[in-house]
SERO-645678 format. One line per 10 residues: number of its first residue (from 1); their letters; for each residue x, y, z of N, C-alpha, C. Coordinates in nm, 3 decimals, always signed. Example, Ala and Ser with C-alpha at 12.3 -4.5 7.8 and 13.67 -1.06 7.14 Angstrom:
BEGIN
1> as> +1.319 -0.569 +0.780 +1.230 -0.450 +0.780 +1.320 -0.330 +0.780 | +1.285 -0.225 +0.708 +1.367 -0.106 +0.714 +1.290 +0.003 +0.787
This chain:
BEGIN
1> mdprgwvvia> +1.724 +3.478 +5.986 +1.719 +3.334 +5.996 +1.859 +3.285 +6.029 | +1.865 +3.180 +6.104 +1.989 +3.116 +6.145 +2.059 +3.061 +6.021 | +2.191 +3.073 +6.008 +2.263 +3.023 +5.890 +2.239 +2.875 +5.865 | +2.211 +2.800 +5.972 +2.186 +2.656 +5.952 +2.054 +2.635 +5.878 | +1.961 +2.724 +5.895 +1.833 +2.716 +5.823 +1.852 +2.732 +5.673 | +1.940 +2.826 +5.638 +1.970 +2.845 +5.496 +2.035 +2.720 +5.436 | +2.118 +2.653 +5.512 +2.182 +2.530 +5.464 +2.077 +2.423 +5.439 | +1.981 +2.412 +5.530 +1.874 +2.313 +5.515 +1.791 +2.345 +5.391 | +1.757 +2.471 +5.372 +1.678 +2.510 +5.254 +1.756 +2.482 +5.126 | +1.884 +2.517 +5.126 +1.967 +2.491 +5.007 +1.974 +2.342 +4.977
11> gllvlaacsp> +1.986 +2.261 +5.082 +1.990 +2.115 +5.064 +1.861 +2.063 +5.005 | +1.747 +2.114 +5.054 +1.618 +2.072 +5.000 +1.602 +2.112 +4.853 | +1.651 +2.231 +4.818 +1.644 +2.274 +4.678 +1.729 +2.185 +4.588 | +1.847 +2.144 +4.635 +1.932 +2.055 +4.558 +1.863 +1.921 +4.539 | +1.804 +1.867 +4.644 +1.733 +1.739 +4.633 +1.617 +1.748 +4.535 | +1.544 +1.858 +4.541 +1.431 +1.876 +4.450 +1.478 +1.882 +4.305 | +1.590 +1.947 +4.283 +1.642 +1.960 +4.146 +1.690 +1.827 +4.093 | +1.736 +1.737 +4.178 +1.791 +1.609 +4.135 +1.686 +1.500 +4.124 | +1.567 +1.521 +4.178 +1.465 +1.418 +4.175 +1.391 +1.420 +4.042 | +1.324 +1.308 +4.006 +1.249 +1.305 +3.880 +1.147 +1.417 +3.876
21> astapesdtg> +1.121 +1.468 +3.758 +1.030 +1.580 +3.742 +0.888 +1.543 +3.778 | +0.853 +1.418 +3.751 +0.715 +1.380 +3.778 +0.710 +1.232 +3.810 | +0.622 +1.195 +3.896 +0.601 +1.054 +3.925 +0.465 +1.011 +3.871 | +0.408 +1.093 +3.785 +0.279 +1.060 +3.725 +0.295 +0.942 +3.631 | +0.193 +0.859 +3.616 +0.204 +0.745 +3.525 +0.226 +0.792 +3.381 | +0.294 +0.706 +3.305 +0.319 +0.741 +3.166 +0.187 +0.749 +3.090 | +0.190 +0.825 +2.982 +0.071 +0.845 +2.901 +0.031 +0.713 +2.836 | -0.097 +0.692 +2.822 -0.143 +0.570 +2.757 -0.175 +0.596 +2.610 | -0.121 +0.703 +2.555 -0.147 +0.734 +2.414 -0.055 +0.656 +2.322 | +0.034 +0.575 +2.375 +0.122 +0.494 +2.291 +0.259 +0.557 +2.277
31> piptpppgph> +0.342 +0.497 +2.190 +0.478 +0.546 +2.174 +0.482 +0.684 +2.110 | +0.590 +0.751 +2.132 +0.609 +0.882 +2.069 +0.628 +0.859 +1.920 | +0.554 +0.928 +1.837 +0.566 +0.902 +1.693 +0.703 +0.942 +1.640 | +0.749 +0.867 +1.539 +0.875 +0.899 +1.473 +0.853 +1.023 +1.388 | +0.948 +1.117 +1.393 +0.930 +1.236 +1.311 +0.932 +1.200 +1.163 | +0.869 +1.279 +1.080 +0.868 +1.249 +0.937 +1.010 +1.255 +0.882 | +1.036 +1.188 +0.768 +1.169 +1.191 +0.711 +1.214 +1.334 +0.686 | +1.340 +1.359 +0.711 +1.398 +1.491 +0.686 +1.436 +1.503 +0.540 | +1.495 +1.615 +0.502 +1.530 +1.637 +0.363 +1.629 +1.533 +0.310 | +1.710 +1.476 +0.399 +1.806 +1.375 +0.356 +1.736 +1.247 +0.313
41> qaavdvqvlr> +1.609 +1.231 +0.347 +1.536 +1.111 +0.311 +1.429 +1.136 +0.206 | +1.430 +1.250 +0.145 +1.335 +1.277 +0.037 +1.396 +1.230 -0.094 | +1.312 +1.200 -0.192 +1.362 +1.167 -0.325 +1.432 +1.289 -0.382 | +1.547 +1.268 -0.443 +1.623 +1.378 -0.502 +1.675 +1.338 -0.640 | +1.690 +1.437 -0.725 +1.752 +1.418 -0.856 +1.896 +1.464 -0.847 | +1.989 +1.378 -0.888 +2.131 +1.409 -0.880 +2.203 +1.360 -1.005 | +2.322 +1.413 -1.024 +2.409 +1.367 -1.133 +2.503 +1.260 -1.077 | +2.519 +1.152 -1.151 +2.611 +1.047 -1.111 +2.753 +1.094 -1.141 | +2.840 +1.085 -1.042 +2.980 +1.121 -1.061 +3.061 +1.003 -1.111 | +3.026 +0.884 -1.057 +3.104 +0.765 -1.092 +3.023 +0.640 -1.061
51> vvdgdtievs> +3.036 +0.541 -1.148 +2.979 +0.409 -1.121 +3.089 +0.329 -1.052 | +3.064 +0.287 -0.930 +3.162 +0.212 -0.854 +3.162 +0.066 -0.896 | +3.043 +0.008 -0.905 +3.027 -0.131 -0.949 +2.883 -0.150 -0.993 | +2.837 -0.273 -0.995 +2.703 -0.301 -1.044 +2.590 -0.249 -0.958 | +2.615 -0.227 -0.830 +2.507 -0.182 -0.742 +2.545 -0.064 -0.654 | +2.648 +0.009 -0.691 +2.693 +0.124 -0.612 +2.739 +0.236 -0.705 | +2.696 +0.359 -0.672 +2.739 +0.476 -0.749 +2.783 +0.585 -0.652 | +2.855 +0.683 -0.706 +2.888 +0.803 -0.629 +2.816 +0.920 -0.691 | +2.758 +1.004 -0.605 +2.684 +1.122 -0.649 +2.723 +1.239 -0.561 | +2.684 +1.358 -0.603 +2.704 +1.477 -0.521 +2.569 +1.521 -0.469
61> idgaiervry> +2.557 +1.530 -0.335 +2.434 +1.576 -0.271 +2.472 +1.690 -0.178 | +2.416 +1.806 -0.205 +2.443 +1.925 -0.124 +2.593 +1.951 -0.110 | +2.667 +1.928 -0.219 +2.811 +1.955 -0.220 +2.897 +1.845 -0.163 | +2.837 +1.739 -0.109 +2.914 +1.628 -0.053 +2.909 +1.509 -0.147 | +3.022 +1.442 -0.164 +3.025 +1.321 -0.246 +2.978 +1.206 -0.159 | +2.874 +1.137 -0.206 +2.812 +1.028 -0.131 +2.811 +0.901 -0.214 | +2.833 +0.789 -0.148 +2.816 +0.658 -0.213 +2.672 +0.616 -0.192 | +2.612 +0.567 -0.298 +2.473 +0.521 -0.294 +2.472 +0.372 -0.326 | +2.417 +0.294 -0.234 +2.404 +0.149 -0.252 +2.260 +0.121 -0.291 | +2.244 +0.046 -0.402 +2.110 +0.014 -0.450 +2.042 -0.080 -0.351
71> igidtpevna> +1.916 -0.050 -0.320 +1.838 -0.133 -0.227 +1.780 -0.254 -0.301 | +1.782 -0.369 -0.234 +1.707 -0.485 -0.279 +1.777 -0.581 -0.372 | +1.894 -0.543 -0.423 +1.967 -0.631 -0.515 +2.113 -0.637 -0.474 | +2.181 -0.736 -0.528 +2.325 -0.750 -0.508 +2.385 -0.798 -0.639 | +2.491 -0.733 -0.680 +2.563 -0.775 -0.800 +2.696 -0.834 -0.757 | +2.760 -0.912 -0.844 +2.888 -0.974 -0.806 +2.994 -0.870 -0.769 | +3.076 -0.909 -0.673 +3.185 -0.823 -0.627 +3.297 -0.820 -0.731 | +3.380 -0.718 -0.722 +3.491 -0.700 -0.814 +3.573 -0.830 -0.821 | +3.612 -0.866 -0.943 +3.689 -0.987 -0.974 +3.609 -1.117 -0.968 | +3.481 -1.111 -0.935 +3.396 -1.230 -0.939 +3.337 -1.242 -1.079
81> rcadeatrln> +3.292 -1.362 -1.113 +3.227 -1.383 -1.243 +3.108 -1.289 -1.252 | +3.096 -1.219 -1.360 +2.985 -1.129 -1.390 +3.001 -0.988 -1.333 | +3.104 -0.963 -1.256 +3.120 -0.830 -1.196 +3.139 -0.723 -1.304 | +3.223 -0.751 -1.401 +3.248 -0.652 -1.506 +3.121 -0.626 -1.588 | +3.048 -0.731 -1.618 +2.924 -0.717 -1.695 +2.821 -0.634 -1.617 | +2.810 -0.659 -1.486 +2.715 -0.584 -1.403 +2.753 -0.436 -1.398 | +2.881 -0.408 -1.384 +2.927 -0.269 -1.380 +2.902 -0.201 -1.513 | +2.934 -0.269 -1.623 +2.911 -0.212 -1.757 +2.764 -0.184 -1.782 | +2.678 -0.278 -1.745 +2.534 -0.259 -1.765 +2.483 -0.144 -1.679 | +2.530 -0.133 -1.558 +2.492 -0.022 -1.471 +2.530 +0.111 -1.538
91> qellgdsqvr> +2.651 +0.118 -1.592 +2.695 +0.240 -1.661 +2.607 +0.271 -1.782 | +2.575 +0.168 -1.859 +2.490 +0.187 -1.978 +2.351 +0.236 -1.940 | +2.293 +0.177 -1.838 +2.158 +0.215 -1.797 +2.153 +0.358 -1.742 | +2.258 +0.397 -1.671 +2.261 +0.531 -1.613 +2.294 +0.637 -1.717 | +2.382 +0.604 -1.810 +2.422 +0.701 -1.912 +2.475 +0.829 -1.850 | +2.452 +0.940 -1.917 +2.497 +1.070 -1.868 +2.383 +1.150 -1.807 | +2.269 +1.087 -1.788 +2.152 +1.161 -1.739 +2.152 +1.169 -1.587 | +2.066 +1.254 -1.537 +2.047 +1.261 -1.393 +1.968 +1.139 -1.348 | +1.987 +1.102 -1.222 +1.911 +0.992 -1.165 +1.827 +1.045 -1.049 | +1.719 +0.974 -1.024 +1.633 +1.006 -0.909 +1.661 +0.900 -0.804
101> lvpdaenrdv> +1.696 +0.946 -0.684 +1.722 +0.856 -0.572 +1.600 +0.856 -0.481 | +1.541 +0.739 -0.462 +1.418 +0.726 -0.384 +1.447 +0.641 -0.260 | +1.416 +0.693 -0.141 +1.446 +0.620 -0.018 +1.342 +0.513 +0.015 | +1.381 +0.428 +0.108 +1.288 +0.334 +0.170 +1.291 +0.366 +0.320 | +1.286 +0.267 +0.405 +1.275 +0.292 +0.549 +1.403 +0.345 +0.611 | +1.518 +0.291 +0.572 +1.645 +0.332 +0.632 +1.722 +0.421 +0.537 | +1.795 +0.515 +0.593 +1.870 +0.610 +0.512 +2.007 +0.556 +0.472 | +2.077 +0.489 +0.563 +2.214 +0.444 +0.537 +2.233 +0.300 +0.584 | +2.335 +0.235 +0.523 +2.370 +0.100 +0.568 +2.481 +0.109 +0.672 | +2.527 -0.005 +0.719 +2.628 -0.007 +0.825 +2.762 +0.049 +0.778
111> ygrilryvyv> +2.782 +0.061 +0.648 +2.906 +0.116 +0.593 +2.897 +0.265 +0.565 | +2.783 +0.325 +0.598 +2.765 +0.469 +0.579 +2.716 +0.507 +0.441 | +2.691 +0.409 +0.355 +2.640 +0.440 +0.221 +2.492 +0.474 +0.228 | +2.450 +0.566 +0.144 +2.308 +0.599 +0.133 +2.239 +0.482 +0.061 | +2.125 +0.441 +0.111 +2.047 +0.333 +0.051 +1.933 +0.392 -0.030 | +1.925 +0.355 -0.159 +1.820 +0.412 -0.244 +1.780 +0.318 -0.357 | +1.657 +0.343 -0.404 +1.612 +0.289 -0.532 +1.654 +0.396 -0.633 | +1.706 +0.355 -0.747 +1.761 +0.449 -0.844 +1.679 +0.442 -0.972 | +1.642 +0.559 -1.022 +1.562 +0.569 -1.143 +1.626 +0.663 -1.244 | +1.617 +0.625 -1.371 +1.649 +0.716 -1.482 +1.518 +0.727 -1.559
121> gdvhinlela> +1.457 +0.843 -1.551 +1.323 +0.858 -1.609 +1.230 +0.761 -1.539 | +1.162 +0.676 -1.616 +1.070 +0.578 -1.559 +1.136 +0.442 -1.536 | +1.264 +0.430 -1.569 +1.333 +0.302 -1.556 +1.388 +0.286 -1.415 | +1.342 +0.182 -1.349 +1.390 +0.148 -1.214 +1.518 +0.065 -1.233 | +1.633 +0.128 -1.209 +1.763 +0.066 -1.239 +1.784 -0.061 -1.156 | +1.751 -0.059 -1.028 +1.767 -0.178 -0.944 +1.694 -0.296 -1.007 | +1.569 -0.273 -1.045 +1.486 -0.378 -1.104 +1.540 -0.420 -1.241 | +1.584 -0.325 -1.319 +1.636 -0.357 -1.453 +1.760 -0.446 -1.445 | +1.847 -0.422 -1.348 +1.966 -0.506 -1.331 +1.925 -0.649 -1.296 | +1.821 -0.665 -1.215 +1.770 -0.799 -1.182 +1.709 -0.865 -1.306
131> krgvavvlsi> +1.630 -0.791 -1.383 +1.568 -0.844 -1.504 +1.670 -0.888 -1.607 | +1.782 -0.816 -1.613 +1.885 -0.843 -1.714 +1.985 -0.951 -1.670 | +1.962 -1.010 -1.554 +2.041 -1.125 -1.512 +2.180 -1.094 -1.461 | +2.200 -0.975 -1.402 +2.331 -0.944 -1.344 +2.320 -0.916 -1.193 | +2.201 -0.939 -1.136 +2.181 -0.913 -0.993 +2.094 -1.022 -0.932 | +2.117 -1.046 -0.805 +2.033 -1.135 -0.727 +1.959 -1.051 -0.623 | +1.861 -1.112 -0.559 +1.783 -1.042 -0.457 +1.865 -1.032 -0.329 | +1.863 -0.913 -0.270 +1.923 -0.892 -0.138 +1.821 -0.813 -0.058 | +1.731 -0.885 +0.006 +1.621 -0.823 +0.077 +1.657 -0.810 +0.225 | +1.676 -0.687 +0.270 +1.712 -0.662 +0.410 +1.605 -0.572 +0.471
141> spntrhadsf> +1.532 -0.629 +0.566 +1.427 -0.554 +0.633 +1.488 -0.439 +0.712 | +1.425 -0.327 +0.714 +1.289 -0.294 +0.671 +1.281 -0.236 +0.530 | +1.389 -0.242 +0.453 +1.392 -0.184 +0.319 +1.344 -0.286 +0.216 | +1.216 -0.314 +0.215 +1.163 -0.423 +0.134 +1.046 -0.382 +0.044 | +1.031 -0.255 +0.018 +0.916 -0.206 -0.058 +0.901 -0.278 -0.192 | +1.010 -0.307 -0.263 +1.003 -0.368 -0.396 +1.054 -0.511 -0.398 | +1.062 -0.576 -0.282 +1.121 -0.710 -0.272 +1.051 -0.811 -0.363 | +0.919 -0.808 -0.369 +0.848 -0.905 -0.453 +0.880 -0.885 -0.601 | +0.891 -0.760 -0.643 +0.926 -0.733 -0.784 +1.066 -0.783 -0.816 | +1.160 -0.764 -0.722 +1.297 -0.812 -0.744 +1.299 -0.964 -0.751
151> kqavatakag> +1.226 -1.031 -0.662 +1.222 -1.178 -0.662 +1.167 -1.230 -0.794 | +1.061 -1.168 -0.842 +1.001 -1.210 -0.968 +1.097 -1.188 -1.085 | +1.164 -1.074 -1.087 +1.258 -1.043 -1.195 +1.374 -1.142 -1.199 | +1.429 -1.173 -1.082 +1.540 -1.268 -1.077 +1.493 -1.408 -1.117 | +1.375 -1.449 -1.070 +1.322 -1.580 -1.107 +1.301 -1.591 -1.257 | +1.249 -1.486 -1.318 +1.227 -1.486 -1.463 +1.359 -1.491 -1.538 | +1.456 -1.412 -1.495 +1.589 -1.411 -1.559 +1.655 -1.548 -1.547 | +1.644 -1.606 -1.429 +1.706 -1.737 -1.405 +1.640 -1.844 -1.492 | +1.507 -1.844 -1.496 +1.434 -1.944 -1.576 +1.466 -1.930 -1.724 | +1.491 -1.807 -1.769 +1.520 -1.785 -1.910 +1.668 -1.789 -1.946
161> gtgclwdpag> +1.753 -1.813 -1.846 +1.897 -1.815 -1.873 +1.948 -1.678 -1.917 | +1.886 -1.572 -1.864 +1.917 -1.436 -1.905 +2.036 -1.381 -1.829 | +2.123 -1.312 -1.899 +2.235 -1.243 -1.836 +2.346 -1.336 -1.794 | +2.457 -1.276 -1.757 +2.575 -1.356 -1.727 +2.559 -1.441 -1.601 | +2.473 -1.403 -1.507 +2.455 -1.486 -1.388 +2.382 -1.616 -1.419 | +2.291 -1.611 -1.516 +2.207 -1.727 -1.541 +2.233 -1.792 -1.677 | +2.331 -1.744 -1.750 +2.370 -1.803 -1.878 +2.415 -1.947 -1.856 | +2.352 -2.044 -1.924 +2.387 -2.185 -1.900 +2.537 -2.216 -1.918 | +2.600 -2.155 -2.018 +2.742 -2.181 -2.040 +2.827 -2.128 -1.924 | +2.793 -2.009 -1.875 +2.866 -1.951 -1.763 +2.846 -2.032 -1.635
171> laaetr> +2.725 -2.078 -1.614 +2.696 -2.160 -1.496 +2.771 -2.292 -1.502 | +2.775 -2.353 -1.622 +2.845 -2.480 -1.639 +2.995 -2.464 -1.612 | +3.053 -2.355 -1.662 +3.195 -2.330 -1.641 +3.225 -2.307 -1.493 | +3.133 -2.241 -1.426 +3.153 -2.213 -1.284 +3.149 -2.339 -1.198 | +3.068 -2.437 -1.236 +3.056 -2.559 -1.156 +3.172 -2.655 -1.178 | +3.250 -2.631 -1.284 +3.365 -2.718 -1.308 +3.478 -2.692 -1.214
């Protein structure tokens, strides 16, 4: 074959390799399903290494130290009214026992913290902090599995003047 023929064949092969694999219409079976959660999104039992504040802890998972942010609630930031009380109550509720970390829809927040519902035995720590009046609702979709329970707990605490957030004397001092 003439060398120019080989050039033409090589050119056609290059074009074929660069063109789309198929021009067939897309499947009408719908979107590609999301794979099931991996092991990083399964509920796990871990030991708490440190309580950072009222809604954040540090734990060891697979040898790595991870910050865990409680889903669905928010406690006062450091140096704000009630921050110390929220941190102390979080420490008391967690004690020295292992905790169970239960995921919702998203694994991490924008700061890289693991997002979880935290349990000690049958006690849902996120919910308990709301019931005890040291947390408010922080509902961020799609992590809303327990949002209604948190709203009810905060409303009940607020109506009863429970905890440092809803204590009438503390609220009065804050408004001055």
